[in-house]
C-alpha positions as CSV (number, residue, x, y, z in Angstrom):
1,M,-14.0,2.9,-5.0
2,A,-10.9,0.8,-5.5
3,V,-9.0,2.7,-2.4
4,V,-11.8,2.0,-0.2
5,G,-12.1,-1.3,-1.1
6,V,-8.6,-2.1,-0.3
7,L,-8.8,-0.3,2.8
8,I,-11.9,-2.3,4.1
9,S,-10.2,-5.6,3.2
10,L,-6.9,-4.7,4.9
11,L,-9.2,-4.0,8.2
12,V,-10.9,-7.2,7.8
13,T,-7.8,-9.2,7.2
14,G,-5.9,-7.5,9.9
15,A,-8.8,-8.3,12.5
16,V,-9.2,-11.8,11.3
17,M,-5.1,-12.1,11.5
18,H,-5.3,-10.9,14.8
19,W,-8.2,-12.5,16.1
20,I,-6.6,-16.0,14.9
21,T,-3.1,-15.9,15.4
22,G,-3.2,-13.4,18.3
23,W,-0.8,-11.2,16.6
24,P,-0.7,-7.5,18.1
25,W,-3.0,-5.2,16.0
26,L,0.0,-3.0,14.0
27,I,1.6,-6.7,12.6
28,A,-1.7,-8.0,11.5
29,L,-2.5,-4.9,9.6
30,L,1.2,-4.8,8.1
31,F,0.3,-8.7,7.0
32,G,-3.1,-7.8,5.5
33,S,-1.3,-4.7,3.6
34,M,0.9,-7.3,2.3
35,I,-1.7,-9.9,0.8
36,V,-4.7,-7.3,0.4
37,A,-4.1,-6.3,-3.4
38,T,-5.4,-8.6,-6.2
39,D,-3.9,-9.6,-9.3
40,P,-6.7,-9.4,-12.4
41,V,-4.3,-11.6,-14.7
42,S,-6.9,-14.6,-14.4
43,V,-9.8,-12.1,-15.2
44,L,-8.0,-10.5,-18.0
45,A,-7.1,-13.7,-19.6
46,I,-10.7,-14.6,-19.7
47,F,-11.6,-11.4,-21.1
48,K,-9.1,-11.9,-24.0
49,K,-10.6,-15.3,-24.7
50,L,-14.4,-13.8,-24.7
51,G,-13.3,-10.8,-26.7
52,V,-14.2,-8.2,-24.1
53,P,-14.2,-4.6,-25.3
54,H,-10.9,-2.7,-24.8
55,R,-12.3,0.0,-22.6
56,L,-13.3,-2.8,-20.1
57,T,-10.0,-4.4,-20.0
58,A,-8.5,-1.2,-19.6
59,L,-10.7,-0.4,-16.8
60,V,-9.7,-3.4,-15.0
61,E,-5.8,-3.0,-15.5
62,G,-6.3,0.7,-14.1
63,E,-8.5,-0.5,-10.9
64,S,-5.6,-2.8,-10.5
65,L,-2.8,-0.2,-10.5
66,L,-5.0,2.0,-7.6
67,N,-5.3,-1.1,-5.6
68,D,-1.7,-2.0,-5.7
69,G,-0.6,1.7,-5.2
70,T,-3.2,1.9,-2.0
71,A,-1.4,-1.6,-0.6
72,I,1.9,-0.3,-1.3
73,V,1.3,3.1,0.3
74,A,-0.6,1.4,3.2
75,F,2.3,-1.3,3.8
76,Q,5.1,1.3,3.6
77,I,2.8,3.8,6.5
78,L,2.2,0.8,8.3
79,L,5.9,-0.5,8.2
80,L,7.2,3.0,9.3
81,I,4.8,2.9,12.4
82,V,6.2,-0.5,13.0
83,S,9.9,-0.1,12.7
84,T,9.9,3.2,14.5
85,G,7.3,2.9,17.4
86,H,5.7,6.1,16.3
87,L,2.5,6.8,15.4
88,L,1.8,9.1,12.5
89,N,-0.4,12.0,12.1
90,R,-1.3,13.4,9.0
91,V,1.3,16.0,8.9
92,C,3.8,13.5,8.6
93,I,2.0,11.5,6.1
94,A,1.6,14.6,4.1
95,K,5.1,15.6,4.2
96,W,6.3,12.2,3.2
97,F,3.9,12.4,0.0
98,K,5.3,16.1,-0.5
99,H,8.9,14.9,-0.4
100,L,7.8,11.9,-2.9
101,M,6.3,13.8,-5.5
102,A,9.3,16.9,-4.8
103,K,11.7,14.3,-5.8
104,H,9.6,12.7,-8.5
105,P,7.1,15.1,-10.0
106,E,6.0,12.7,-12.7
107,V,2.6,11.4,-11.5
108,T,1.9,8.4,-13.7
109,P,0.6,5.5,-12.1
110,E,3.5,3.2,-13.0
111,Y,6.1,5.9,-11.9
112,T,4.6,6.2,-8.8
113,L,4.8,2.9,-8.3
114,K,8.2,2.5,-9.2
115,A,9.2,5.4,-7.0
116,L,7.5,4.0,-3.7
117,H,9.4,1.1,-4.3
118,L,12.6,2.7,-4.7
119,N,12.0,5.4,-2.0
120,P,10.4,3.7,1.1
121,I,9.5,6.0,3.8
122,R,12.2,7.0,5.8
123,P,12.0,8.3,9.5
124,S,14.2,11.0,8.7
125,V,12.5,12.2,5.6
126,I,9.4,13.0,7.8
127,G,10.8,14.3,11.0
128,L,11.3,11.2,13.1
129,K,14.2,10.0,14.7
130,E,15.6,6.7,13.7
131,I,15.9,4.0,16.4
132,S,17.1,0.5,16.4
133,P,14.8,-2.5,16.3
134,M,14.1,-3.8,19.2
135,K,16.6,-6.9,20.4
136,G,15.1,-10.1,22.0
C-alpha cells in the first residue's frame, strides 16, 4: 500500500503543480517526486512518548523506508526522462534495475537506498544515448 500511496500522491501533486504553475507535466511530476515522501519523525516521537508497542513503531519505520525508496526510484526515472528527452519503456527500467542489483546484490532497504543515491540512472547503462541539456 505504501508504494501505491506514494504514486497516487506524486500524480496528484504533479497535477496540482501543473495546473497552478503551468509547468510542463514532466517537470511538475519531477517536483512531486521530490516532495511526496513523508517523514515519520514526529509520529515516532509521539509513539515513544505514549509507549506504543515496538511492533507498531517498526511498521511505521518500515513503511517510511518503502515510501522513501518509491519516491527515490520515481525521481530517478523522471529525472532520466527529463534530462534525456526519451520516454522509457518497461525494458529500459528493467535493465536499470538489473544493472543496479547486479552491482549491489545486497537487497536490504538501507543498502538499496544507498545504492540508488550513489548510482543514479545513467542513460548509457540502459542503452540510451546521452545528450547535452538544452541551452537557452
